[in-house]
All heavy atoms as an XYZ file, in Angstrom:
785
protein
N       0.840     -1.155     -0.025
C      -0.002     -0.010      0.016
C       0.890      1.239      0.013
O       1.821      1.316      0.762
C      -0.903     -0.038      1.195
C      -1.850      1.123      1.256
S      -2.827      0.940      2.776
C      -4.429      1.048      2.097
N       0.599      2.162     -0.809
C       1.419      3.364     -0.928
C       0.974      4.399      0.088
O      -0.080      4.282      0.737
C       1.303      3.916     -2.377
O       0.011      4.437     -2.568
N       1.754      5.404      0.162
C       1.464      6.492      1.122
C       0.194      7.261      0.727
O      -0.649      7.608      1.504
C       2.676      7.472      1.182
C       2.511      8.633      2.170
C       2.338      8.131      3.592
C       3.680      9.516      2.038
N       0.047      7.419     -0.600
C      -1.157      8.081     -1.135
C      -2.387      7.267     -0.781
O      -3.399      7.874     -0.401
C      -1.004      8.266     -2.678
C      -2.166      8.996     -3.247
C      -1.952      9.256     -4.716
N      -1.420     10.573     -4.801
C      -0.963     11.155     -5.943
N      -0.996     10.452     -7.019
N      -0.596     12.357     -5.904
N      -2.348      6.036     -0.899
C      -3.525      5.165     -0.601
C      -3.814      5.200      0.896
O      -4.981      5.122      1.292
N      -2.790      5.314      1.714
C      -2.977      5.345      3.175
C      -3.609      6.683      3.624
O      -4.360      6.728      4.599
C      -1.667      5.143      3.882
N      -3.334      7.742      2.861
C      -3.827      9.084      3.281
C      -5.208      9.331      2.718
O      -5.834     10.310      3.125
C      -2.878     10.159      2.787
C      -1.484     10.173      3.521
C      -0.642     11.295      2.930
C      -1.724     10.395      4.991
N      -5.726      8.586      1.760
C      -7.063      8.819      1.132
C      -8.153      8.819      2.182
O      -9.022      9.751      2.098
C      -7.299      7.793      0.033
C      -6.721      8.300     -1.270
O      -6.437      9.423     -1.465
N      -6.537      7.314     -2.190
N      -8.242      7.913      3.118
C      -9.308      7.996      4.130
C      -9.254      9.265      4.975
O     -10.256      9.860      5.326
C      -9.124      6.747      4.994
C      -8.336      5.799      4.165
C      -7.512      6.653      3.265
N      -8.033      9.726      5.241
C      -7.863     10.949      6.017
C      -8.322     12.169      5.234
O      -8.903     13.071      5.753
C      -6.418     11.123      6.462
C      -5.909     10.092      7.501
C      -4.420     10.290      7.733
C      -6.720     10.232      8.775
N      -8.037     12.147      3.930
C      -8.445     13.267      3.082
C      -9.935     13.367      2.978
O     -10.524     14.383      3.014
C      -7.871     13.099      1.665
C      -6.453     13.476      1.608
C      -6.015     13.496      0.089
N      -4.555     13.451      0.108
C      -3.867     12.908     -0.857
N      -4.452     12.326     -1.892
N      -2.559     12.947     -0.838
N     -10.553     12.151      2.831
C     -12.003     12.143      2.717
C     -12.662     12.625      4.031
O     -13.638     13.362      4.004
C     -12.511     10.772      2.391
C     -12.474     10.486      0.850
C     -13.063      9.153      0.495
N     -11.953      8.201      0.343
C     -11.880      7.030      0.969
N     -12.861      6.561      1.672
N     -10.852      6.280      0.799
N     -12.102     12.191      5.153
C     -12.682     12.624      6.467
C     -12.448     14.112      6.650
O     -13.362     14.823      7.141
C     -11.983     11.855      7.562
N     -11.329     14.632      6.203
C     -11.035     16.031      6.321
C     -11.941     16.874      5.478
O     -12.483     17.939      5.876
N     -12.206     16.460      4.269
C     -13.081     17.256      3.396
C     -14.552     17.168      3.885
O     -15.278     18.089      3.777
C     -12.975     16.690      1.967
O     -13.440     15.430      1.826
N     -14.905     16.022      4.431
C     -16.261     15.928      4.970
C     -16.449     16.791      6.169
O     -17.512     17.422      6.404
C     -16.595     14.472      5.326
N     -15.390     16.933      7.001
C     -15.482     17.760      8.200
C     -15.518     19.222      7.786
O     -16.164     20.043      8.448
C     -14.246     17.518      9.081
N     -14.861     19.577      6.681
C     -14.897     20.967      6.258
C     -16.277     21.328      5.683
O     -16.720     22.451      5.835
C     -13.839     21.242      5.173
S     -12.194     21.207      5.807
N     -16.966     20.378      5.061
C     -18.257     20.639      4.555
C     -19.295     20.805      5.634
O     -20.281     21.545      5.508
C     -18.691     19.580      3.608
C     -17.870     19.544      2.292
C     -18.254     18.390      1.443
C     -17.384     18.278      0.208
N     -17.610     17.096     -0.581
N     -19.109     20.089      6.758
C     -20.029     20.108      7.827
C     -19.781     21.327      8.676
O     -18.682     21.485      9.171
C     -19.880     18.800      8.675
C     -20.781     18.726      9.899
C     -22.203     18.542      9.401
C     -20.378     17.500     10.686
N     -20.746     22.237      8.857
C     -20.606     23.415      9.631
C     -21.323     23.201     10.901
O     -22.504     23.107     10.934
C     -21.120     24.596      8.847
C     -20.336     24.954      7.611
C     -20.961     26.129      6.921
O     -22.011     26.633      7.251
N     -20.234     26.626      5.948
N     -20.576     23.178     11.979
C     -21.125     23.073     13.302
C     -21.402     24.459     13.880
O     -20.542     25.369     13.773
C     -20.186     22.330     14.229
C     -19.891     20.889     13.848
C     -18.880     20.264     14.810
C     -21.201     20.069     13.875
N     -22.540     24.605     14.466
C     -22.882     25.907     15.047
C     -22.611     25.762     16.572
O     -23.123     24.832     17.221
C     -24.350     26.258     14.828
C     -24.707     27.575     15.357
C     -26.163     27.897     15.046
C     -26.476     29.219     15.694
N     -27.877     29.565     15.495
N     -21.808     26.663     17.073
C     -21.500     26.631     18.520
C     -22.698     27.122     19.286
O     -23.424     27.977     18.894
C     -20.322     27.532     18.791
N     -22.971     26.456     20.432
C     -24.146     26.874     21.239
C     -23.921     28.281     21.801
O     -22.745     28.682     22.046
C     -24.211     25.794     22.353
C     -22.833     25.231     22.415
C     -22.263     25.335     21.050
N     -24.922     29.034     21.991
C     -24.816     30.373     22.487
C     -24.430     30.269     23.960
O     -24.960     29.456     24.722
C     -26.176     31.126     22.387
N     -23.483     31.118     24.358
C     -23.031     31.136     25.713
C     -23.813     32.122     26.556
O     -23.914     33.289     26.180
C     -21.512     31.502     25.781
C     -20.694     30.423     25.122
C     -19.276     30.862     25.097
N     -18.754     31.008     26.480
C     -17.593     31.514     26.786
N     -16.764     31.940     25.816
N     -17.196     31.601     28.008
N     -24.395     31.671     27.605
C     -25.167     32.556     28.479
C     -24.243     32.858     29.714
O     -24.046     31.999     30.541
C     -26.460     31.860     28.910
C     -27.380     32.843     29.625
O     -26.948     33.956     29.911
N     -28.605     32.446     29.883
N     -23.738     34.023     29.732
C     -22.749     34.400     30.779
C     -23.334     34.555     32.163
O     -22.611     34.557     33.125
C     -22.016     35.659     30.384
C     -21.163     35.572     29.152
S     -19.884     34.390     29.443
C     -18.905     34.626     28.002
N     -24.613     34.753     32.289
C     -25.213     35.001     33.546
C     -25.735     33.704     34.260
O     -26.337     33.814     35.281
C     -26.349     36.005     33.446
O     -27.390     35.465     32.636
N     -25.495     32.557     33.704
C     -25.842     31.346     34.360
C     -27.016     30.644     33.791
O     -27.308     29.544     34.171
N     -27.736     31.228     32.886
C     -28.823     30.560     32.252
C     -30.146     30.495     32.994
O     -30.989     29.715     32.691
N     -30.296     31.366     33.959
C     -31.592     31.345     34.737
C     -32.680     32.054     33.996
O     -32.440     32.763     33.015
N     -33.855     31.973     34.529
C     -35.024     32.671     33.931
C     -34.929     34.153     34.408
O     -34.158     34.524     35.245
C     -36.290     32.039     34.398
O     -36.484     32.243     35.781
N     -35.767     34.902     33.762
C     -35.794     36.348     34.096
C     -36.206     36.611     35.537
O     -35.707     37.559     36.188
C     -36.704     37.148     33.092
C     -36.458     38.645     33.202
C     -38.131     36.825     33.256
C     -35.105     39.117     32.781
N     -37.068     35.762     36.112
C     -37.474     35.916     37.459
C     -36.345     35.577     38.438
O     -36.161     36.327     39.447
C     -38.665     34.969     37.764
C     -39.951     35.320     37.128
C     -40.040     34.851     35.696
O     -39.185     33.930     35.285
O     -40.903     35.349     34.932
N     -35.532     34.608     38.082
C     -34.360     34.314     38.939
C     -33.352     35.382     38.842
O     -32.706     35.762     39.830
C     -33.726     32.984     38.506
C     -34.601     31.769     38.779
C     -33.983     30.486     38.115
O     -33.077     30.615     37.266
O     -34.436     29.426     38.500
N     -33.168     35.961     37.685
C     -32.243     37.095     37.537
C     -32.702     38.305     38.303
O     -31.873     38.988     38.946
C     -32.095     37.472     36.037
C     -31.501     36.384     35.170
C     -30.077     36.003     35.546
O     -29.355     36.872     36.056
O     -29.663     34.805     35.404
N     -33.972     38.627     38.313
C     -34.483     39.739     39.069
C     -34.325     39.511     40.553
O     -33.926     40.414     41.323
C     -35.972     40.031     38.685
C     -36.024     40.589     37.245
C     -36.569     40.994     39.657
C     -37.414     40.677     36.705
N     -34.612     38.279     41.005
C     -34.412     37.961     42.454
C     -32.952     38.093     42.867
O     -32.642     38.617     43.931
C     -34.915     36.548     42.701
N     -32.039     37.651     42.015
C     -30.594     37.780     42.298
C     -30.192     39.248     42.381
O     -29.402     39.683     43.214
C     -29.785     37.036     41.245
C     -28.339     36.885     41.553
C     -28.062     35.877     42.658
O     -28.977     35.097     43.035
O     -26.911     35.899     43.194
N     -30.714     40.035     41.400
C     -30.433     41.457     41.393
C     -30.962     42.136     42.693
O     -30.188     42.927     43.268
C     -31.096     42.107     40.182
C     -31.164     43.590     40.221
C     -30.072     44.404     40.047
C     -32.401     44.173     40.488
C     -30.199     45.790     40.111
C     -32.515     45.553     40.564
C     -31.396     46.381     40.377
O     -31.522     47.682     40.414
N     -32.102     41.777     43.111
C     -32.735     42.429     44.279
C     -31.938     42.014     45.514
O     -31.810     42.819     46.460
C     -34.176     42.027     44.409
C     -35.046     42.590     43.293
S     -34.933     44.395     43.125
C     -36.028     44.882     44.412
N     -31.464     40.758     45.577
C     -30.660     40.302     46.693
C     -29.380     41.121     46.823
O     -29.061     41.619     47.934
C     -30.285     38.799     46.558
C     -29.413     38.334     47.672
C     -28.977     36.866     47.453
C     -27.901     36.823     46.467
N     -27.230     35.526     46.314
N     -28.643     41.283     45.766
C     -27.380     42.033     45.775
C     -27.617     43.493     46.006
O     -26.777     44.204     46.615
C     -26.582     41.775     44.534
C     -25.934     40.419     44.605
C     -26.219     39.347     43.894
C     -24.923     40.004     45.571
N     -25.427     38.258     44.293
C     -24.644     38.647     45.288
C     -24.190     40.658     46.560
C     -23.725     37.925     46.022
C     -23.247     39.931     47.237
C     -23.041     38.591     47.021
N     -28.744     44.013     45.541
C     -29.073     45.399     45.794
C     -29.335     45.632     47.307
O     -28.807     46.617     47.879
C     -30.302     45.804     45.046
C     -30.685     47.220     45.097
C     -31.806     47.506     44.091
N     -32.102     48.932     44.117
C     -33.266     49.435     44.573
N     -34.203     48.654     45.005
N     -33.438     50.720     44.534
N     -30.036     44.719     47.981
C     -30.280     44.818     49.423
C     -28.956     44.664     50.188
O     -28.743     45.448     51.131
C     -31.259     43.751     49.803
N     -28.110     43.761     49.790
C     -26.857     43.543     50.452
C     -26.006     44.840     50.338
O     -25.356     45.321     51.324
C     -26.058     42.327     49.863
C     -24.623     42.318     50.340
C     -26.792     41.035     50.242
N     -26.017     45.447     49.143
C     -25.248     46.664     48.918
C     -25.733     47.792     49.829
O     -24.974     48.515     50.513
C     -25.332     47.087     47.482
O     -24.768     46.089     46.696
C     -24.602     48.361     47.231
N     -27.090     47.971     49.948
C     -27.613     49.019     50.748
C     -27.421     48.720     52.245
O     -27.466     49.706     53.042
C     -29.120     49.229     50.457
C     -29.374     49.967     49.185
C     -30.293     49.507     48.277
C     -28.660     51.095     48.881
C     -30.534     50.152     47.064
C     -28.885     51.808     47.700
C     -29.807     51.351     46.806
N     -27.177     47.535     52.662
C     -26.899     47.269     54.078
C     -25.403     47.423     54.372
O     -25.054     47.852     55.467
C     -27.355     45.804     54.393
C     -28.832     45.686     54.599
S     -29.248     44.046     55.154
C     -29.992     43.386     53.672
N     -24.555     47.053     53.465
C     -23.108     46.991     53.785
C     -22.431     48.341     53.582
O     -21.595     48.771     54.380
C     -22.410     45.880     52.927
C     -20.916     45.991     52.987
C     -22.895     44.545     53.319
N     -22.800     49.079     52.566
C     -22.125     50.362     52.243
C     -22.216     51.334     53.349
O     -21.208     51.923     53.725
C     -22.614     50.917     50.875
C     -22.137     52.300     50.674
C     -22.158     50.026     49.737
N     -23.364     51.602     53.978
C     -23.389     52.567     55.118
C     -22.487     52.108     56.250
O     -21.876     52.916     56.905
C     -24.882     52.573     55.514
C     -25.600     52.182     54.316
C     -24.763     51.193     53.620
N     -22.478     50.813     56.529
C     -21.612     50.316     57.553
C     -20.121     50.577     57.266
O     -19.362     50.957     58.145
N     -19.746     50.395     56.011
C     -18.345     50.608     55.653
C     -18.045     52.125     55.704
O     -16.941     52.484     56.100
C     -18.080     50.065     54.219
C     -18.137     48.604     54.107
C     -17.959     48.171     52.679
C     -17.019     47.957     54.974
N     -18.995     52.930     55.303
C     -18.732     54.417     55.388
C     -18.608     54.842     56.851
O     -17.714     55.582     57.214
C     -19.912     55.143     54.698
C     -19.822     54.986     53.224
C     -19.881     56.653     55.081
C     -20.983     55.531     52.452
N     -19.448     54.264     57.716
C     -19.307     54.556     59.162
C     -18.040     54.040     59.736
O     -17.433     54.757     60.540
N     -17.602     52.850     59.364
C     -16.314     52.348     59.861
C     -15.167     53.223     59.387
O     -14.231     53.578     60.134
C     -16.105     50.945     59.370
C     -14.776     50.279     59.741
C     -14.732     50.084     61.284
C     -14.647     48.956     59.069
N     -15.211     53.668     58.136
C     -14.157     54.543     57.636
C     -14.149     55.894     58.340
O     -13.083     56.442     58.656
N     -15.297     56.432     58.641
C     -15.425     57.748     59.353
C     -14.884     57.597     60.781
O     -14.117     58.444     61.288
C     -16.835     58.264     59.350
N     -15.240     56.463     61.369
C     -14.742     56.235     62.814
C     -13.215     56.064     62.808
O     -12.499     56.598     63.629
C     -15.411     54.994     63.331
C     -14.856     54.549     64.663
C     -15.207     55.173     65.796
C     -13.973     53.434     64.763
C     -14.729     54.844     67.066
C     -13.461     53.064     65.970
C     -13.804     53.756     67.121
O     -13.305     53.408     68.320
N     -12.706     55.308     61.825
C     -11.242     55.109     61.760
C     -10.537     56.433     61.491
O      -9.518     56.747     62.103
C     -10.884     54.092     60.657
O     -11.607     52.926     60.930
C      -9.418     53.816     60.608
N     -11.079     57.231     60.557
C     -10.444     58.516     60.228
C     -10.498     59.514     61.398
O      -9.575     60.258     61.646
C     -11.136     59.094     59.017
C     -10.436     60.368     58.526
C      -9.236     60.289     57.917
C     -11.060     61.590     58.721
C      -8.617     61.446     57.464
C     -10.441     62.743     58.295
C      -9.229     62.686     57.632
N     -11.628     59.495     62.207
C     -11.760     60.382     63.334
C     -10.806     60.026     64.455
O     -10.361     60.903     65.186
C     -13.220     60.351     63.812
N     -10.502     58.755     64.629
C      -9.656     58.342     65.681
C      -8.212     58.122     65.282
O      -7.484     57.454     65.952
C     -10.193     57.076     66.346
C     -11.507     57.321     66.999
O     -11.780     58.420     67.540
N     -12.425     56.348     67.002
N      -7.835     58.749     64.193
C      -6.475     58.545     63.630
C      -5.504     59.411     64.391
O      -5.671     60.660     64.414
C      -6.499     58.918     62.155
C      -5.253     58.583     61.353
C      -4.974     57.089     61.284
C      -5.373     59.208     59.976
N      -4.520     58.827     65.015
C      -3.443     59.622     65.644
C      -2.116     58.989     65.254
O      -2.000     57.800     64.978
C      -3.587     59.517     67.187
O      -3.540     58.110     67.573
C      -4.929     60.138     67.681
N      -1.150     59.894     65.241
C       0.200     59.490     64.915
C       0.972     59.270     66.172
O       0.976     60.127     67.073
C       0.899     60.521     64.055
C       0.270     60.717     62.724
N       0.439     59.789     61.688
C      -0.542     61.688     62.221
C      -0.228     60.217     60.639
N      -0.816     61.393     60.941
N       1.583     58.129     66.290
C       2.396     57.800     67.467
C       3.858     57.864     67.100
O       4.366     56.994     66.460
C       2.020     56.407     67.992
C       0.574     56.276     68.361
N       0.082     56.855     69.519
C      -0.461     55.678     67.753
C      -1.267     56.532     69.556
N      -1.569     55.893     68.527
N       4.453     58.944     67.496
C       5.905     59.103     67.237
C       6.643     58.858     68.542
O       6.493     59.584     69.524
C       6.210     60.483     66.708
C       5.611     60.779     65.389
N       6.056     60.197     64.231
C       4.571     61.583     65.047
C       5.354     60.633     63.258
N       4.391     61.480     63.694
N       7.419     57.833     68.574
C       8.208     57.528     69.725
C       9.388     58.464     69.793
O      10.008     58.790     68.789
C       8.619     56.085     69.743
N       9.789     58.880     70.959
C      10.963     59.673     71.111
C      12.208     58.840     70.920
O      12.302     57.746     71.486
C      10.978     60.323     72.533
C       9.937     61.334     72.751
C      10.156     62.593     72.008
O      11.314     62.984     71.760
O       9.176     63.203     71.538
N      13.054     59.351     70.102
C      14.309     58.587     69.901
C      15.206     58.809     71.079
O      15.432     59.928     71.524
C      15.021     59.079     68.617
C      14.371     58.651     67.325
C      15.265     59.065     66.161
C      14.699     58.535     64.870
N      15.590     58.914     63.749
N      15.837     57.715     71.521
C      16.807     57.927     72.622
C      18.054     58.582     72.091
O      18.459     58.416     70.957
C      17.110     56.467     73.084
C      16.661     55.588     71.990
C      15.619     56.299     71.182
N      18.632     59.422     72.933
C      19.812     60.220     72.536
C      21.076     59.403     72.942
O      21.676     59.667     73.961
C      19.801     61.570     73.201
C      20.798     62.522     72.574
O      21.210     62.229     71.426
O      21.141     63.482     73.269
N      21.423     58.417     72.153
C      22.597     57.637     72.432
C      23.846     58.350     72.028
O      23.817     58.992     70.907
C      22.496     56.273     71.711
C      21.420     55.405     72.229
C      20.401     54.953     71.316
C      21.321     55.007     73.545
C      19.338     54.163     71.786
C      20.294     54.196     73.965
C      19.301     53.775     73.090
N      24.870     58.254     72.791
C      26.127     58.968     72.435
C      26.772     58.365     71.185
O      27.406     59.104     70.420
C      27.084     58.887     73.640
C      26.644     59.711     74.806
C      26.529     61.160     74.430
O      27.431     61.648     73.712
O      25.612     61.844     74.888
N      26.571     57.074     70.938
C      27.279     56.444     69.813
C      26.613     56.787     68.461
O      27.160     56.554     67.437
C      27.343     54.939     69.967
C      26.011     54.204     70.035
C      25.326     53.901     68.918
C      25.491     53.874     71.267
C      24.084     53.252     68.999
C      24.258     53.247     71.362
C      23.614     52.895     70.219
O      22.396     52.256     70.291
N      25.473     57.471     68.511
C      24.824     57.916     67.322
C      25.406     59.234     66.762
O      25.230     59.568     65.592
C      23.295     58.064     67.456
C      22.559     56.814     67.756
C      21.070     57.138     68.030
C      22.632     55.881     66.537
N      26.107     59.944     67.600
C      26.677     61.250     67.184
C      28.142     61.249     67.304
O      28.779     62.111     67.937
C      26.115     62.377     68.046
C      24.654     62.699     67.713
C      24.235     63.975     68.395
C      22.815     64.341     67.921
N      22.455     65.662     68.325
N      28.792     60.310     66.689
C      30.237     60.252     66.697
C      30.739     61.231     65.642
O      30.380     61.132     64.426
C      30.782     58.866     66.416
C      30.351     57.935     67.496
C      32.297     58.880     66.194
C      30.732     56.464     67.229
N      31.495     62.253     66.043
C      32.064     63.262     65.145
C      33.588     63.229     65.283
O      34.105     63.552     66.356
C      31.542     64.662     65.436
C      30.071     64.788     65.558
C      29.433     64.990     64.166
N      28.089     65.432     64.254
C      26.984     64.635     64.226
N      27.205     63.341     64.140
N      25.781     65.096     64.291
N      34.263     62.872     64.198
C      35.715     62.936     64.287
C      36.229     64.273     63.902
O      37.319     64.667     64.311
C      36.298     61.847     63.379
C      36.036     60.484     63.869
O      35.880     60.253     65.094
N      35.965     59.490     63.040
N      35.483     64.994     63.045
C      35.820     66.390     62.761
C      34.564     67.180     62.522
O      33.489     66.583     62.256
C      36.753     66.476     61.597
C      36.189     66.044     60.231
C      37.247     66.287     59.157
C      36.642     66.132     57.812
N      37.576     66.329     56.763
N      34.628     68.433     62.600
C      33.441     69.323     62.478
C      33.032     69.383     61.030
O      33.825     69.174     60.080
C      33.741     70.735     62.942
C      33.999     70.757     64.454
C      34.301     72.130     64.933
N      33.288     73.111     64.650
C      32.207     73.349     65.387
N      32.002     72.603     66.517
N      31.347     74.278     65.102
N      31.699     69.615     60.782
C      31.172     69.809     59.422
C      31.642     71.156     58.923
O      31.935     72.049     59.707
C      29.654     69.782     59.444
C      29.102     68.387     59.711
C      28.254     68.194     60.757
C      29.369     67.290     58.895
C      27.681     66.909     60.970
C      28.878     66.065     59.073
C      28.023     65.846     60.145
O      27.502     64.605     60.349
N      31.691     71.342     57.620
C      32.277     72.597     57.089
C      31.273     73.809     57.065
O      31.618     74.763     56.399
C      32.604     72.204     55.615
C      31.743     71.106     55.304
C      31.504     70.353     56.532
N      30.209     73.744     57.734
C      29.298     74.914     57.827
C      29.370     75.507     59.206
O      29.945     74.894     60.126
C      27.871     74.558     57.446
C      27.371     73.247     57.984
C      26.797     73.058     59.140
C      27.407     71.997     57.304
N      26.462     71.714     59.275
C      26.833     71.081     58.138
C      27.846     71.621     56.052
C      26.689     69.728     57.756
C      27.739     70.273     55.697
C      27.117     69.354     56.545
N      28.893     76.694     59.406
C      29.069     77.395     60.627
C      28.660     76.644     61.880
O      29.367     76.628     62.862
C      28.213     78.662     60.512
C      28.067     78.869     59.074
C      28.145     77.511     58.427
N      27.544     75.888     61.837
C      27.114     75.092     62.942
C      27.727     73.721     62.708
O      26.991     72.785     62.306
C      25.595     75.018     63.081
O      25.221     74.132     64.105
N      28.939     73.506     63.007
C      29.650     72.293     62.623
C      29.335     71.043     63.417
O      29.724     69.952     63.034
N      28.562     71.209     64.506
C      28.241     70.026     65.316
C      26.943     69.344     64.830
O      26.728     68.220     65.248
C      28.112     70.476     66.757
C      28.044     69.272     67.723
O      28.626     68.219     67.371
O      27.299     69.313     68.699
N      26.129     69.991     64.001
C      24.846     69.410     63.616
C      24.935     69.134     62.092
O      25.729     69.679     61.343
C      23.724     70.370     63.893
O      23.886     71.531     63.231
C      23.600     70.621     65.370
N      24.023     68.326     61.643
C      23.914     68.031     60.199
C      23.396     69.280     59.553
O      22.825     70.188     60.147
C      22.967     66.877     59.965
S      23.606     65.316     60.637
N      23.474     69.358     58.236
C      23.108     70.532     57.472
C      21.596     70.805     57.555
O      21.206     71.941     57.696
C      23.539     70.360     55.980
C      23.186     71.460     55.055
C      23.962     72.689     55.489
C      23.569     71.103     53.612
N      20.815     69.817     57.625
C      19.321     70.005     57.635
C      18.717     69.788     58.987
O      17.500     69.811     59.140
C      18.664     69.022     56.627
C      19.163     69.236     55.214
C      19.992     68.314     54.604
C      18.774     70.379     54.538
C      20.430     68.546     53.349
C      19.217     70.600     53.247
C      20.060     69.707     52.614
N      19.528     69.756     60.056
C      18.953     69.675     61.406
C      18.398     71.087     61.783
O      18.981     72.093     61.485
C      20.014     69.300     62.401
C      20.196     67.784     62.534
O      19.334     67.103     62.029
O      21.176     67.368     63.153
N      17.283     71.051     62.472
C      16.689     72.336     62.914
C      17.208     72.756     64.308
O      17.004     73.866     64.748
C      15.173     72.202     62.989
C      14.584     72.051     61.616
C      13.058     71.977     61.731
C      12.485     71.788     60.297
N      11.021     71.720     60.320
N      17.849     71.860     64.979
C      18.325     72.182     66.349
C      19.630     72.962     66.292
O      20.576     72.707     65.711
C      18.560     70.921     67.170
C      17.208     70.143     67.286
O      16.163     70.763     67.170
N      17.327     68.905     67.644
């Protein structure tokens, strides 16, 4: 049997598949429920939104109202200010951008 003879069934199957046009089923992205189910789902999430959003706004307002910054005082350790020579500006003991 030659190669051409072996490929004939495949050619026939391929040409038949090309002639056959399959229609893909329509995709329903919302789950395929009826309109009543969709309305019930919409109303459920609408109610959840109206219950949760005011609570979140209240929590945000409470958090913002009680917001305080806690700055700990840095200990003045002697080993943090080791100076072997003075800085080249008039106040030679402090850094250039120190306010003290």
